[in-house]
C-alpha positions, -999 to 999 in steps of 0.1 A, spaced: -94 -107 -162 -85 -70 -161 -68 -71 -196 -41 -48 -184 -9 -50 -163 -12 -44 -126 18 -38 -103 15 -61 -73 50 -59 -59 69 -27 -53 103 -17 -40 124 14 -34 152 30 -15 147 48 18 155 85 17 184 95 40 163 118 62 141 88 71 171 68 82 188 94 104 162 94 132 168 56 134 204 62 143 219 49 110 249 67 96 245 90 65 264 67 42 240 37 48 215 28 21 184 7 28 161 -9 3 126 -21 9 100 -41 -9 65 -54 -2 34 -69 -18 15 -37 -24 -19 -52 -18 -35 -17 -21 -37 -18 -59 -57 -51 -62 -79 -40 -33 -86 -7 -51 -95 -25 -83 -118 -50 -65 -137 -22 -47 -136 3 -75 -115 29 -56 -97 53 -78 -77 73 -53 -54 56 -28 -62 82 -2 -97 68 0 -82 34 10 -55 47 35 -52 80 52 -76 106 65 -102 102 37 -110 65 45 -147 58 45 -150 41 79 -184 27 71 -168 7 43 -143 -6 68 -170 -16 92 -191 -33 65 -163 -52 47 -153 -86 61 -117 -89 73 -112 -121 54 -130 -134 24 -129 -170 15 -154 -169 -14 -132 -149 -38 
């Protein structure tokens, strides 16, 4: 329905400085992946900046007013 490609899954490699505090040796590489539900949520609610969805710029009134689970979508 959007008539454009939307990334839903994402992946990456943890940076070494993030692994050292966890006690992992410097020569260890760790990959990660997830669903990245932020993008479809941003599209649904017309949010252009991810910082408005997560982080210090979140509109808490939107959080209070939005249902936790929608079954009518």
